[in-house]
N, CA, C and O atoms as CSV, one atom per row, in Angstrom:
chain,resi,resn,atom,element,x,y,z
A,1,UNK,N,N,-52.261,182.194,100.824
A,1,UNK,CA,C,-52.624,183.186,101.803
A,1,UNK,C,C,-51.612,183.105,102.934
A,1,UNK,O,O,-51.279,182.020,103.411
A,2,UNK,N,N,-51.133,184.254,103.352
A,2,UNK,CA,C,-50.164,184.276,104.437
A,2,UNK,C,C,-50.851,184.688,105.723
A,2,UNK,O,O,-51.921,185.295,105.703
A,3,UNK,N,N,-50.235,184.356,106.828
A,3,UNK,CA,C,-50.749,184.818,108.112
A,3,UNK,C,C,-49.577,185.162,108.997
A,3,UNK,O,O,-48.494,184.585,108.894
A,4,UNK,N,N,-49.823,186.118,109.870
A,4,UNK,CA,C,-48.805,186.574,110.796
A,4,UNK,C,C,-49.331,186.315,112.193
A,4,UNK,O,O,-50.449,186.711,112.524
A,5,UNK,N,N,-48.548,185.663,112.999
A,5,UNK,CA,C,-48.969,185.395,114.373
A,5,UNK,C,C,-48.624,186.594,115.212
A,5,UNK,O,O,-47.452,186.924,115.394
A,6,UNK,N,N,-49.630,187.236,115.716
A,6,UNK,CA,C,-49.459,188.367,116.614
A,6,UNK,C,C,-49.436,187.818,118.024
A,6,UNK,O,O,-49.581,186.615,118.238
A,7,UNK,N,N,-49.255,188.700,118.975
A,7,UNK,CA,C,-49.152,188.265,120.356
A,7,UNK,C,C,-50.407,187.564,120.840
A,7,UNK,O,O,-50.312,186.657,121.667
A,8,UNK,N,N,-51.582,187.951,120.356
A,8,UNK,CA,C,-52.788,187.361,120.899
A,8,UNK,C,C,-53.765,186.850,119.849
A,8,UNK,O,O,-54.760,186.217,120.202
A,9,UNK,N,N,-53.511,187.103,118.583
A,9,UNK,CA,C,-54.424,186.598,117.568
A,9,UNK,C,C,-53.708,186.463,116.245
A,9,UNK,O,O,-52.597,186.964,116.071
A,10,UNK,N,N,-54.344,185.793,115.324
A,10,UNK,CA,C,-53.759,185.559,114.009
A,10,UNK,C,C,-54.294,186.600,113.041
A,10,UNK,O,O,-55.504,186.723,112.849
A,11,UNK,N,N,-53.394,187.337,112.441
A,11,UNK,CA,C,-53.757,188.329,111.434
A,11,UNK,C,C,-53.539,187.691,110.072
A,11,UNK,O,O,-52.434,187.244,109.764
A,12,UNK,N,N,-54.575,187.646,109.262
A,12,UNK,CA,C,-54.504,186.984,107.966
A,12,UNK,C,C,-54.062,187.983,106.917
A,12,UNK,O,O,-54.569,189.102,106.851
A,13,UNK,N,N,-53.107,187.563,106.098
A,13,UNK,CA,C,-52.615,188.414,105.021
A,13,UNK,C,C,-53.623,188.484,103.890
A,13,UNK,O,O,-54.758,188.028,104.032
A,14,UNK,N,N,-53.224,189.037,102.803
A,14,UNK,CA,C,-54.109,189.236,101.672
A,14,UNK,C,C,-54.661,187.905,101.177
A,14,UNK,O,O,-53.911,186.970,100.895
A,15,UNK,N,N,-55.973,187.838,101.079
A,15,UNK,CA,C,-56.604,186.650,100.515
A,15,UNK,C,C,-57.496,187.059,99.353
A,15,UNK,O,O,-58.477,186.381,99.048
A,16,UNK,N,N,-57.155,188.175,98.703
A,16,UNK,CA,C,-57.935,188.651,97.568
A,16,UNK,C,C,-57.881,187.649,96.422
A,16,UNK,O,O,-56.866,186.994,96.184
A,17,UNK,N,N,-58.979,187.554,95.738
A,17,UNK,CA,C,-59.091,186.659,94.602
A,17,UNK,C,C,-58.124,187.085,93.501
A,17,UNK,O,O,-58.062,188.258,93.136
A,18,UNK,N,N,-57.390,186.144,92.991
A,18,UNK,CA,C,-56.462,186.386,91.885
A,18,UNK,C,C,-56.852,185.469,90.744
A,18,UNK,O,O,-56.529,184.281,90.772
A,19,UNK,N,N,-57.543,185.996,89.732
A,19,UNK,CA,C,-57.983,185.123,88.636
A,19,UNK,C,C,-56.793,184.539,87.889
A,19,UNK,O,O,-55.814,185.234,87.614
A,20,UNK,N,N,-56.889,183.262,87.565
A,20,UNK,CA,C,-55.808,182.564,86.877
A,20,UNK,C,C,-56.037,182.497,85.370
A,20,UNK,O,O,-55.084,182.412,84.596
A,21,UNK,N,N,-57.315,182.536,84.954
A,21,UNK,CA,C,-57.639,182.412,83.540
A,21,UNK,C,C,-57.523,183.765,82.858
A,21,UNK,O,O,-58.329,184.665,83.097
A,22,UNK,N,N,-56.515,183.899,82.009
A,22,UNK,CA,C,-56.307,185.162,81.302
A,22,UNK,C,C,-56.673,185.032,79.826
A,22,UNK,O,O,-56.190,185.797,78.991
A,23,UNK,N,N,-57.526,184.064,79.511
A,23,UNK,CA,C,-57.891,183.840,78.118
A,23,UNK,C,C,-58.818,184.932,77.583
A,23,UNK,O,O,-58.883,185.149,76.373
A,24,UNK,N,N,-59.536,185.622,78.476
A,24,UNK,CA,C,-60.426,186.706,78.056
A,24,UNK,C,C,-59.971,188.004,78.726
A,24,UNK,O,O,-60.415,188.311,79.832
A,25,UNK,N,N,-59.093,188.767,78.074
A,25,UNK,CA,C,-58.565,189.996,78.674
A,25,UNK,C,C,-59.644,191.009,79.038
A,25,UNK,O,O,-59.511,191.707,80.043
A,26,UNK,N,N,-60.699,191.103,78.252
A,26,UNK,CA,C,-61.765,192.069,78.554
A,26,UNK,C,C,-62.482,191.683,79.850
A,26,UNK,O,O,-62.771,192.549,80.676
A,27,UNK,N,N,-62.768,190.403,80.031
A,27,UNK,CA,C,-63.418,189.944,81.265
A,27,UNK,C,C,-62.491,190.165,82.455
A,27,UNK,O,O,-62.935,190.530,83.543
A,28,UNK,N,N,-61.218,189.943,82.237
A,28,UNK,CA,C,-60.228,190.148,83.297
A,28,UNK,C,C,-60.195,191.629,83.708
A,28,UNK,O,O,-60.151,191.933,84.900
A,29,UNK,N,N,-60.214,192.545,82.739
A,29,UNK,CA,C,-60.214,193.985,83.044
A,29,UNK,C,C,-61.486,194.389,83.774
A,29,UNK,O,O,-61.439,195.188,84.709
A,30,UNK,N,N,-62.633,193.837,83.349
A,30,UNK,CA,C,-63.897,194.152,84.028
A,30,UNK,C,C,-63.859,193.681,85.479
A,30,UNK,O,O,-64.279,194.397,86.389
A,31,UNK,N,N,-63.356,192.481,85.677
A,31,UNK,CA,C,-63.257,191.953,87.039
A,31,UNK,C,C,-62.333,192.817,87.889
A,31,UNK,O,O,-62.653,193.139,89.034
A,32,UNK,N,N,-61.185,193.192,87.324
A,32,UNK,CA,C,-60.254,194.061,88.051
A,32,UNK,C,C,-60.908,195.392,88.405
A,32,UNK,O,O,-60.742,195.895,89.516
A,33,UNK,N,N,-61.645,195.954,87.464
A,33,UNK,CA,C,-62.341,197.220,87.716
A,33,UNK,C,C,-63.354,197.075,88.837
A,33,UNK,O,O,-63.453,197.940,89.707
A,34,UNK,N,N,-64.105,195.982,88.817
A,34,UNK,CA,C,-65.086,195.722,89.872
A,34,UNK,C,C,-64.400,195.570,91.223
A,34,UNK,O,O,-64.860,196.126,92.220
A,35,UNK,N,N,-63.308,194.824,91.260
A,35,UNK,CA,C,-62.586,194.620,92.521
A,35,UNK,C,C,-62.008,195.934,93.044
A,35,UNK,O,O,-62.010,196.170,94.253
A,36,UNK,N,N,-61.516,196.789,92.151
A,36,UNK,CA,C,-61.026,198.101,92.581
A,36,UNK,C,C,-62.157,198.938,93.152
A,36,UNK,O,O,-61.967,199.650,94.138
A,37,UNK,N,N,-63.332,198.858,92.541
A,37,UNK,CA,C,-64.495,199.583,93.036
A,37,UNK,C,C,-64.880,199.084,94.431
A,37,UNK,O,O,-65.195,199.879,95.317
A,38,UNK,N,N,-64.852,197.786,94.615
A,38,UNK,CA,C,-65.166,197.208,95.926
A,38,UNK,C,C,-64.142,197.668,96.965
A,38,UNK,O,O,-64.514,198.061,98.070
A,39,UNK,N,N,-62.865,197.620,96.616
A,39,UNK,CA,C,-61.824,198.078,97.554
A,39,UNK,C,C,-61.998,199.545,97.901
A,39,UNK,O,O,-61.826,199.928,99.059
A,40,UNK,N,N,-62.337,200.376,96.917
A,40,UNK,CA,C,-62.524,201.796,97.194
A,40,UNK,C,C,-63.723,202.016,98.109
A,40,UNK,O,O,-63.683,202.871,98.994
A,41,UNK,N,N,-64.791,201.247,97.898
A,41,UNK,CA,C,-65.966,201.363,98.758
A,41,UNK,C,C,-65.593,201.055,100.208
A,41,UNK,O,O,-66.027,201.757,101.120
A,42,UNK,N,N,-64.796,200.015,100.424
A,42,UNK,CA,C,-64.347,199.674,101.786
A,42,UNK,C,C,-63.483,200.801,102.356
A,42,UNK,O,O,-63.632,201.170,103.521
A,43,UNK,N,N,-62.585,201.345,101.539
A,43,UNK,CA,C,-61.735,202.456,101.973
A,43,UNK,C,C,-62.585,203.654,102.378
A,43,UNK,O,O,-62.396,204.208,103.461
A,44,UNK,N,N,-63.519,204.061,101.521
A,44,UNK,CA,C,-64.347,205.235,101.802
A,44,UNK,C,C,-65.200,205.012,103.054
A,44,UNK,O,O,-65.371,205.927,103.859
A,45,UNK,N,N,-65.727,203.814,103.217
A,45,UNK,CA,C,-66.529,203.508,104.407
A,45,UNK,C,C,-65.690,203.594,105.669
A,45,UNK,O,O,-66.120,204.177,106.664
A,46,UNK,N,N,-64.488,203.013,105.634
A,46,UNK,CA,C,-63.598,203.084,106.795
A,46,UNK,C,C,-63.221,204.523,107.105
A,46,UNK,O,O,-63.242,204.934,108.265
A,47,UNK,N,N,-62.877,205.287,106.085
A,47,UNK,CA,C,-62.472,206.676,106.294
A,47,UNK,C,C,-63.593,207.467,106.961
A,47,UNK,O,O,-63.350,208.235,107.891
A,48,UNK,N,N,-64.814,207.277,106.486
A,48,UNK,CA,C,-65.947,208.013,107.040
A,48,UNK,C,C,-66.248,207.608,108.482
A,48,UNK,O,O,-66.377,208.465,109.356
A,49,UNK,N,N,-66.357,206.316,108.727
A,49,UNK,CA,C,-66.750,205.828,110.053
A,49,UNK,C,C,-65.650,206.053,111.082
A,49,UNK,O,O,-65.924,206.525,112.185
A,50,UNK,N,N,-64.410,205.719,110.735
A,50,UNK,CA,C,-63.304,205.843,111.691
A,50,UNK,C,C,-63.105,207.295,112.094
A,50,UNK,O,O,-62.985,207.596,113.282
A,51,UNK,N,N,-63.069,208.199,111.120
A,51,UNK,CA,C,-62.869,209.615,111.438
A,51,UNK,C,C,-64.011,210.160,112.286
A,51,UNK,O,O,-63.788,210.956,113.198
A,52,UNK,N,N,-65.224,209.734,111.985
A,52,UNK,CA,C,-66.384,210.199,112.745
A,52,UNK,C,C,-66.342,209.693,114.189
A,52,UNK,O,O,-66.646,210.443,115.117
A,53,UNK,N,N,-65.974,208.446,114.378
A,53,UNK,CA,C,-65.982,207.867,115.727
A,53,UNK,C,C,-64.797,208.318,116.573
A,53,UNK,O,O,-64.937,208.507,117.781
A,54,UNK,N,N,-63.626,208.492,115.948
A,54,UNK,CA,C,-62.423,208.822,116.720
A,54,UNK,C,C,-62.136,210.308,116.778
A,54,UNK,O,O,-61.383,210.753,117.645
A,55,UNK,N,N,-62.711,211.083,115.884
A,55,UNK,CA,C,-62.476,212.523,115.879
A,55,UNK,C,C,-61.064,212.859,115.439
A,55,UNK,O,O,-60.350,212.011,114.906
A,56,UNK,N,N,-60.669,214.101,115.666
A,56,UNK,CA,C,-59.330,214.528,115.253
A,56,UNK,C,C,-58.236,213.756,115.987
A,56,UNK,O,O,-58.344,213.481,117.182
A,57,UNK,N,N,-57.197,213.416,115.257
A,57,UNK,CA,C,-56.069,212.679,115.824
A,57,UNK,C,C,-54.819,213.526,115.627
A,57,UNK,O,O,-54.580,214.076,114.551
A,58,UNK,N,N,-54.033,213.616,116.689
A,58,UNK,CA,C,-52.763,214.322,116.572
A,58,UNK,C,C,-51.670,213.492,117.243
A,58,UNK,O,O,-51.936,212.434,117.814
A,59,UNK,N,N,-50.459,213.983,117.165
A,59,UNK,CA,C,-49.316,213.264,117.719
A,59,UNK,C,C,-49.479,213.064,119.224
A,59,UNK,O,O,-49.025,212.054,119.762
A,60,UNK,N,N,-50.108,213.993,119.897
A,60,UNK,CA,C,-50.306,213.881,121.353
A,60,UNK,C,C,-51.153,212.661,121.706
A,60,UNK,O,O,-50.908,212.022,122.729
A,61,UNK,N,N,-52.143,212.327,120.881
A,61,UNK,CA,C,-52.955,211.122,121.150
A,61,UNK,C,C,-52.106,209.865,121.006
A,61,UNK,O,O,-52.242,208.924,121.788
A,62,UNK,N,N,-51.234,209.853,120.007
A,62,UNK,CA,C,-50.325,208.715,119.853
A,62,UNK,C,C,-49.389,208.629,121.055
A,62,UNK,O,O,-49.100,207.535,121.538
A,63,UNK,N,N,-48.920,209.760,121.534
A,63,UNK,CA,C,-48.014,209.762,122.680
A,63,UNK,C,C,-48.712,209.219,123.929
A,63,UNK,O,O,-48.129,208.432,124.675
A,64,UNK,N,N,-49.967,209.641,124.156
A,64,UNK,CA,C,-50.699,209.138,125.324
A,64,UNK,C,C,-50.893,207.630,125.237
A,64,UNK,O,O,-50.760,206.922,126.235
A,65,UNK,N,N,-51.205,207.149,124.057
A,65,UNK,CA,C,-51.386,205.711,123.869
A,65,UNK,C,C,-50.067,204.966,124.059
A,65,UNK,O,O,-50.035,203.904,124.681
A,66,UNK,N,N,-48.986,205.517,123.527
A,66,UNK,CA,C,-47.670,204.891,123.690
A,66,UNK,C,C,-47.258,204.874,125.159
A,66,UNK,O,O,-46.686,203.891,125.628
A,67,UNK,N,N,-47.542,205.944,125.884
A,67,UNK,CA,C,-47.220,205.980,127.314
A,67,UNK,C,C,-48.043,204.959,128.096
A,67,UNK,O,O,-47.524,204.298,128.995
A,68,UNK,N,N,-49.311,204.830,127.758
A,68,UNK,CA,C,-50.150,203.832,128.435
A,68,UNK,C,C,-49.598,202.428,128.189
A,68,UNK,O,O,-49.546,201.613,129.109
A,69,UNK,N,N,-49.187,202.143,126.949
A,69,UNK,CA,C,-48.613,200.830,126.640
A,69,UNK,C,C,-47.290,200.629,127.373
A,69,UNK,O,O,-47.016,199.531,127.857
A,70,UNK,N,N,-46.468,201.674,127.461
A,70,UNK,CA,C,-45.186,201.568,128.171
A,70,UNK,C,C,-45.405,201.292,129.658
A,70,UNK,O,O,-44.693,200.483,130.252
A,71,UNK,N,N,-46.386,201.960,130.254
A,71,UNK,CA,C,-46.690,201.716,131.671
A,71,UNK,C,C,-47.196,200.287,131.869
A,71,UNK,O,O,-46.827,199.619,132.834
A,72,UNK,N,N,-48.039,199.828,130.952
A,72,UNK,CA,C,-48.566,198.460,131.056
A,72,UNK,C,C,-47.440,197.441,130.914
A,72,UNK,O,O,-47.412,196.437,131.627
A,73,UNK,N,N,-46.509,197.701,129.989
A,73,UNK,CA,C,-45.367,196.785,129.819
A,73,UNK,C,C,-44.523,196.761,131.085
A,73,UNK,O,O,-44.140,195.691,131.556
A,74,UNK,N,N,-44.235,197.923,131.635
A,74,UNK,CA,C,-43.414,197.997,132.852
A,74,UNK,C,C,-44.106,197.285,134.019
A,74,UNK,O,O,-43.449,196.603,134.805
A,75,UNK,N,N,-45.434,197.440,134.133
A,75,UNK,CA,C,-46.172,196.765,135.214
A,75,UNK,C,C,-46.096,195.248,135.042
A,75,UNK,O,O,-45.891,194.521,136.014
A,76,UNK,N,N,-46.258,194.780,133.828
A,76,UNK,CA,C,-46.203,193.345,133.538
A,76,UNK,C,C,-44.821,192.780,133.846
A,76,UNK,O,O,-44.698,191.786,134.562
A,77,UNK,N,N,-43.789,193.409,133.309
A,77,UNK,CA,C,-42.423,192.914,133.524
A,77,UNK,C,C,-42.028,193.057,134.988
A,77,UNK,O,O,-41.398,192.162,135.550
A,78,UNK,N,N,-42.391,194.170,135.604
A,78,UNK,CA,C,-42.084,194.366,137.026
A,78,UNK,C,C,-42.702,193.289,137.893
A,78,UNK,O,O,-42.062,192.767,138.806
A,79,UNK,N,N,-43.951,192.961,137.603
A,79,UNK,CA,C,-44.625,191.893,138.359
A,79,UNK,C,C,-43.928,190.557,138.125
A,79,UNK,O,O,-43.749,189.777,139.060
A,80,UNK,N,N,-43.534,190.290,136.879
A,80,UNK,CA,C,-42.823,189.048,136.575
A,80,UNK,C,C,-41.502,188.962,137.315
A,80,UNK,O,O,-41.146,187.912,137.849
A,81,UNK,N,N,-40.779,190.069,137.343
A,81,UNK,CA,C,-39.502,190.089,138.065
A,81,UNK,C,C,-39.707,189.883,139.564
A,81,UNK,O,O,-38.950,189.154,140.205
A,82,UNK,N,N,-40.726,190.523,140.115
A,82,UNK,CA,C,-41.001,190.370,141.550
A,82,UNK,C,C,-41.358,188.924,141.875
A,82,UNK,O,O,-40.894,188.379,142.877
A,83,UNK,N,N,-42.171,188.308,141.042
A,83,UNK,CA,C,-42.552,186.915,141.282
A,83,UNK,C,C,-41.368,185.972,141.104
A,83,UNK,O,O,-41.227,184.999,141.845
A,84,UNK,N,N,-40.521,186.262,140.122
A,84,UNK,CA,C,-39.344,185.409,139.882
A,84,UNK,C,C,-38.344,185.509,141.022
A,84,UNK,O,O,-37.553,184.589,141.230
A,85,UNK,N,N,-38.364,186.598,141.752
A,85,UNK,CA,C,-37.437,186.782,142.867
A,85,UNK,C,C,-37.785,185.946,144.081
A,85,UNK,O,O,-36.981,185.802,145.002
A,86,UNK,N,N,-38.972,185.406,144.077
A,86,UNK,CA,C,-39.390,184.559,145.193
A,86,UNK,C,C,-38.939,183.133,144.917
A,86,UNK,O,O,-38.756,182.741,143.765
A,87,UNK,N,N,-38.765,182.372,145.967
A,87,UNK,CA,C,-38.216,181.022,145.800
A,87,UNK,C,C,-39.295,179.939,145.798
A,87,UNK,O,O,-39.046,178.817,146.240
A,88,UNK,N,N,-40.469,180.262,145.313
A,88,UNK,CA,C,-41.521,179.249,145.257
A,88,UNK,C,C,-42.192,179.249,143.882
A,88,UNK,O,O,-41.981,180.146,143.066
A,89,UNK,N,N,-42.987,178.243,143.656
A,89,UNK,CA,C,-43.742,178.173,142.406
A,89,UNK,C,C,-44.863,179.203,142.437
A,89,UNK,O,O,-45.383,179.543,143.500
A,90,UNK,N,N,-45.220,179.687,141.275
A,90,UNK,CA,C,-46.309,180.645,141.196
A,90,UNK,C,C,-47.640,179.967,141.473
A,90,UNK,O,O,-47.880,178.837,141.049
A,91,UNK,N,N,-48.485,180.663,142.177
A,91,UNK,CA,C,-49.832,180.156,142.410
A,91,UNK,C,C,-50.671,180.436,141.160
A,91,UNK,O,O,-50.299,181.267,140.331
A,92,UNK,N,N,-51.787,179.750,141.032
A,92,UNK,CA,C,-52.671,180.049,139.905
A,92,UNK,C,C,-53.123,181.516,139.890
A,92,UNK,O,O,-53.270,182.109,138.821
A,93,UNK,N,N,-53.338,182.087,141.050
A,93,UNK,CA,C,-53.748,183.497,141.137
A,93,UNK,C,C,-52.636,184.427,140.643
A,93,UNK,O,O,-52.904,185.398,139.935
A,94,UNK,N,N,-51.399,184.130,141.015
A,94,UNK,CA,C,-50.275,184.945,140.560
A,94,UNK,C,C,-50.089,184.828,139.045
A,94,UNK,O,O,-49.834,185.817,138.359
A,95,UNK,N,N,-50.221,183.621,138.548
A,95,UNK,CA,C,-50.099,183.395,137.106
A,95,UNK,C,C,-51.209,184.126,136.358
A,95,UNK,O,O,-50.973,184.725,135.309
A,96,UNK,N,N,-52.412,184.071,136.905
A,96,UNK,CA,C,-53.537,184.758,136.286
A,96,UNK,C,C,-53.304,186.274,136.263
A,96,UNK,O,O,-53.559,186.933,135.255
A,97,UNK,N,N,-52.825,186.806,137.362
A,97,UNK,CA,C,-52.545,188.254,137.442
A,97,UNK,C,C,-51.486,188.637,136.411
A,97,UNK,O,O,-51.620,189.654,135.731
A,98,UNK,N,N,-50.446,187.833,136.296
A,98,UNK,CA,C,-49.390,188.093,135.319
A,98,UNK,C,C,-49.969,188.071,133.895
A,98,UNK,O,O,-49.624,188.912,133.065
A,99,UNK,N,N,-50.836,187.119,133.632
A,99,UNK,CA,C,-51.492,187.040,132.322
A,99,UNK,C,C,-52.376,188.248,132.037
A,99,UNK,O,O,-52.422,188.738,130.908
A,100,UNK,N,N,-53.072,188.724,133.056
A,100,UNK,CA,C,-53.906,189.918,132.882
A,100,UNK,C,C,-53.053,191.143,132.566
A,100,UNK,O,O,-53.423,191.959,131.722
A,101,UNK,N,N,-51.922,191.271,133.238
A,101,UNK,CA,C,-51.029,192.401,132.967
A,101,UNK,C,C,-50.466,192.329,131.546
A,101,UNK,O,O,-50.386,193.340,130.848
A,102,UNK,N,N,-50.077,191.118,131.128
A,102,UNK,CA,C,-49.577,190.948,129.755
A,102,UNK,C,C,-50.672,191.278,128.750
A,102,UNK,O,O,-50.418,191.967,127.762
A,103,UNK,N,N,-51.864,190.801,128.988
A,103,UNK,CA,C,-52.990,191.057,128.087
A,103,UNK,C,C,-53.261,192.553,127.957
A,103,UNK,O,O,-53.528,193.042,126.859
A,104,UNK,N,N,-53.195,193.274,129.061
A,104,UNK,CA,C,-53.387,194.728,129.019
A,104,UNK,C,C,-52.341,195.380,128.131
A,104,UNK,O,O,-52.671,196.220,127.294
A,105,UNK,N,N,-51.078,194.998,128.309
A,105,UNK,CA,C,-50.005,195.536,127.469
A,105,UNK,C,C,-50.247,195.210,126.000
A,105,UNK,O,O,-50.147,196.090,125.146
A,106,UNK,N,N,-50.566,193.950,125.701
A,106,UNK,CA,C,-50.768,193.533,124.315
A,106,UNK,C,C,-51.946,194.256,123.677
A,106,UNK,O,O,-51.867,194.653,122.514
A,107,UNK,N,N,-53.026,194.432,124.409
A,107,UNK,CA,C,-54.190,195.127,123.866
A,107,UNK,C,C,-53.855,196.587,123.543
A,107,UNK,O,O,-54.229,197.089,122.483
A,108,UNK,N,N,-53.160,197.259,124.446
A,108,UNK,CA,C,-52.785,198.649,124.187
A,108,UNK,C,C,-51.828,198.758,123.006
A,108,UNK,O,O,-51.909,199.704,122.223
A,109,UNK,N,N,-50.930,197.800,122.877
A,109,UNK,CA,C,-50.010,197.783,121.741
A,109,UNK,C,C,-50.774,197.583,120.437
A,109,UNK,O,O,-50.475,198.237,119.438
A,110,UNK,N,N,-51.748,196.695,120.438
A,110,UNK,CA,C,-52.561,196.460,119.243
A,110,UNK,C,C,-53.384,197.694,118.883
A,110,UNK,O,O,-53.546,198.001,117.702
A,111,UNK,N,N,-53.906,198.405,119.886
A,111,UNK,CA,C,-54.659,199.637,119.619
A,111,UNK,C,C,-53.746,200.664,118.953
A,111,UNK,O,O,-54.134,201.308,117.979
A,112,UNK,N,N,-52.547,200.810,119.477
A,112,UNK,CA,C,-51.573,201.740,118.896
A,112,UNK,C,C,-51.298,201.378,117.439
A,112,UNK,O,O,-51.325,202.244,116.565
A,113,UNK,N,N,-51.034,200.100,117.179
A,113,UNK,CA,C,-50.748,199.655,115.812
A,113,UNK,C,C,-51.960,199.851,114.902
A,113,UNK,O,O,-51.806,200.232,113.741
A,114,UNK,N,N,-53.147,199.599,115.411
A,114,UNK,CA,C,-54.357,199.777,114.606
A,114,UNK,C,C,-54.551,201.251,114.244
A,114,UNK,O,O,-54.895,201.573,113.107
A,115,UNK,N,N,-54.332,202.133,115.202
A,115,UNK,CA,C,-54.490,203.556,114.927
A,115,UNK,C,C,-53.437,204.024,113.916
A,115,UNK,O,O,-53.728,204.841,113.043
A,116,UNK,N,N,-52.234,203.509,114.039
A,116,UNK,CA,C,-51.166,203.849,113.091
A,116,UNK,C,C,-51.532,203.385,111.678
A,116,UNK,O,O,-51.335,204.113,110.705
A,117,UNK,N,N,-52.071,202.160,111.579
A,117,UNK,CA,C,-52.500,201.654,110.268
A,117,UNK,C,C,-53.616,202.517,109.685
A,117,UNK,O,O,-53.674,202.721,108.473
A,118,UNK,N,N,-54.499,203.024,110.543
A,118,UNK,CA,C,-55.586,203.888,110.063
A,118,UNK,C,C,-55.026,205.165,109.446
A,118,UNK,O,O,-55.557,205.660,108.452
A,119,UNK,N,N,-53.967,205.695,110.026
A,119,UNK,CA,C,-53.320,206.879,109.457
A,119,UNK,C,C,-52.636,206.502,108.145
A,119,UNK,O,O,-52.770,207.213,107.149
A,120,UNK,N,N,-51.900,205.382,108.138
A,120,UNK,CA,C,-51.212,204.915,106.925
A,120,UNK,C,C,-52.177,204.729,105.755
A,120,UNK,O,O,-51.869,205.083,104.617
A,121,UNK,N,N,-53.333,204.175,106.050
A,121,UNK,CA,C,-54.301,203.861,104.994
A,121,UNK,C,C,-55.170,205.056,104.610
A,121,UNK,O,O,-55.950,204.978,103.661
A,122,UNK,N,N,-55.037,206.152,105.337
A,122,UNK,CA,C,-55.798,207.345,104.997
A,122,UNK,C,C,-57.177,207.397,105.616
A,122,UNK,O,O,-57.984,208.244,105.231
A,123,UNK,N,N,-57.479,206.514,106.569
A,123,UNK,CA,C,-58.772,206.558,107.244
A,123,UNK,C,C,-58.826,207.725,108.216
A,123,UNK,O,O,-59.892,208.288,108.462
A,124,UNK,N,N,-57.681,208.082,108.764
A,124,UNK,CA,C,-57.557,209.189,109.720
A,124,UNK,C,C,-56.505,210.151,109.223
A,124,UNK,O,O,-55.494,209.741,108.653
A,125,UNK,N,N,-56.740,211.424,109.437
A,125,UNK,CA,C,-55.709,212.419,109.163
A,125,UNK,C,C,-55.081,212.757,110.510
A,125,UNK,O,O,-55.783,213.059,111.474
A,126,UNK,N,N,-53.758,212.704,110.566
A,126,UNK,CA,C,-53.050,213.004,111.803
A,126,UNK,C,C,-52.319,214.331,111.641
A,126,UNK,O,O,-51.432,214.471,110.799
A,127,UNK,N,N,-52.705,215.290,112.457
A,127,UNK,CA,C,-52.055,216.588,112.429
A,127,UNK,C,C,-50.986,216.665,113.494
A,127,UNK,O,O,-50.816,215.728,114.274
A,128,UNK,N,N,-50.263,217.771,113.536
A,128,UNK,CA,C,-49.250,217.949,114.578
A,128,UNK,C,C,-49.914,218.067,115.942
A,128,UNK,O,O,-51.121,218.283,116.044
A,129,UNK,N,N,-49.121,217.926,116.968
A,129,UNK,CA,C,-49.620,218.045,118.336
A,129,UNK,C,C,-50.228,219.423,118.529
A,129,UNK,O,O,-49.667,220.430,118.098
A,130,UNK,N,N,-51.384,219.454,119.183
A,130,UNK,CA,C,-52.066,220.709,119.449
A,130,UNK,C,C,-51.786,221.104,120.883
A,130,UNK,O,O,-52.000,220.314,121.803
A,131,UNK,N,N,-51.308,222.324,121.079
A,131,UNK,CA,C,-51.083,222.806,122.444
A,131,UNK,C,C,-52.413,223.051,123.106
A,131,UNK,O,O,-53.340,223.588,122.499
A,132,UNK,N,N,-52.499,222.646,124.381
A,132,UNK,CA,C,-53.781,222.878,125.022
A,132,UNK,C,C,-53.793,222.548,126.417
A,132,UNK,O,O,-54.821,222.699,127.078
């Protein structure tokens, strides 16, 4: 099983069961069929719930999310630069504030990536930007 270290949490790679005993091909095919059925059930459930909760998605929603993340990144880095320009050690309050700004940026980035994955996986349909 692989894992990828993200900025704030560990994302676990595929840990799907891989049968090693191939002595009974019919049992192996039945198991594969069952696992495909289970995967499809998860896909259909995600598609139904995600689309219902998030509603229509278009490029403009991605742009708003990307802009929010860009502003959060700029605020975090700007604060870090301002603090680094001072000739003293950071106080616990300053360090905490810097951490909160970073956390905001990371959370918005993760939301963007999650929404993108939902489109990739077919849970959401993304149409062109709607004028409005």
